[in-house]
N, C-alpha and C positions, 0 to 999 in steps of 0.2 A: 551544395557551391556559395560559398561566402564570396560576398563582396568586399570591397575596400577600396580606399583612396586617399590619395594628399588631404591635408588638414592645412589651413589657410594660417594658420601658427603655431608657434610653440608654445608648450604648455608646461608648465613647473609645479603642476598639481596633477594628481593622478584622477581625481574625481572630475575636473575639467576637461582633460582629455578624454576621460569615457564618456562624458555628457555630450561632446564634440562628436566621437563616433558615432555613437547611436543616435543624434540628432540627424546625422545622415542616412541613418538606416545600414550602418556597417555592421558587419561582424567580425572582420578583420582590418587590420591598421598595420602602418609602417611604424616601425622603430620609434618610441615618443622621443627619446633620451639621445644624445651624441655620445656620450661616453660611461664608461662603467665608475660609479660614483655612489653615495649614501642613498638614492632615491629609487634605482632600480628595482631594489626588490617589492617597493611600494607599486612601482607601474606593472610589474609581473602579475603581483597579486589582485591587485585591479583588475587587469585583463581576465586572468582565470575566475575570479569571483562573478563576474558579467559576461561569461562565456564569450571575450573578444581572442582573437588569434591573434597574436604579433607575426605578423607572415614576413616581415623581410626587414633586413638592415641595408641600408646602400653603402657600397665601397666607392660611389663611383667618383670622378674626377682625379684619378690616379692612374699612371700608366706603367705597370708592372713591367710590362715589356721595353721599356725605355731604352735607346741605346745610350743614353746619358748616364752612366753607374751611378752617381748623387740622386738622379733623378729615380732610378729604377728602385735603389736600395730604400728612399723614402716612400715610393708607393708600396714596395712589398710590406713595409713596416705597416703604413696605415691601412692597407687589406687585412694585415694580421691583427690588429686592434679592432677593426671593425669584426671581423670572425669571432675574437674573443666576445664582442659585444654582443652579438647574435647568439653565442653559448650562453652567456651570462644572464639573457633574458629572457632567452629559452622561443625566441625566435624560428620560423620552420626554416629560414634559408638567410643566406647573405648575399646578394648581389652584385653584380661587375661584369664586364666584358672583361677579357685577357688582357687587352690593350694593342696597342702597335708599335712597329719597330720603326713608323714613320715619326714626322715631327707632330702630328695629330693623335691625340691619345684614343681617340677613337675612329680613326680614320683609318683606309685601305694604304698598303704598301706593299710592295712584290715580296719584303721581306717576310711579310706574315705569313707566307706559305712555305716556308723552309722547315726542312726536318729542324734544324736549330733552334727555331723559332717554338713547332711544337714539341722538344723536348724541355726547353724553359719552363712552357706553359705547366708542362706535367711534373715538374719539380717542383713548383711555387704550390700546385695544386694542394689543399688542405687532404688530411687523408681520410677525413670523416665522409666527403663526398665532393669528387673532384669535376663530376659531370658539369659542374654551373660555371666553370671557369671557360671551358673547351668554346673555343669560338664554333658558330652552328655550320658553318665551312668544314671542318675538320670531321662533322659525323657522315658525310658522304667518302672521305677521304680514303686512300688504303690506308692510311698513317693511324686512323681512328682504333684499330682493333691492340696498336702498341700499349696503350695505356692500361689493358688489362694485364696484359702481358708483363707488363713491366713491375717486378717487387717493389714494396712502397716499403719505407723506412718504419718500423715497427711491426711489420707483418713477418708471418710464420718464414716467409723467404728472405727475408731482409732483416737480418740483426741489429 
């Protein structure tokens, strides 16, 4: 098992970032950059060379289930950019919750439990690993099995 945790500041240099990770005894870390740019390869290489795993990229503060279409599209775009960052730097995952149909992005709402909301989550889930976007309350739902049964774009069953 590897342990990691938040670091108190942002680092503009891969060596300083690795030093801070190692100083805390971590062998896993959050993604040290916020966007894909010229420094991403240097951070990824520094992590590989020092046996540090970039464990996650966060896509927090966005509500891809917002009923406000502008907010929803903005959140989906943000999540897609964060997924691209996770792929580019070699992070093990990109984390977020699916959002909420209510006014609070991470809050409960009766519409969160509808078939329409479940279908919206499945549609926006990445093809590589959609399980990270499903709210935990769907795991025991009668609808949870619908993910595996639903054809995904690019799959043999869905041209």
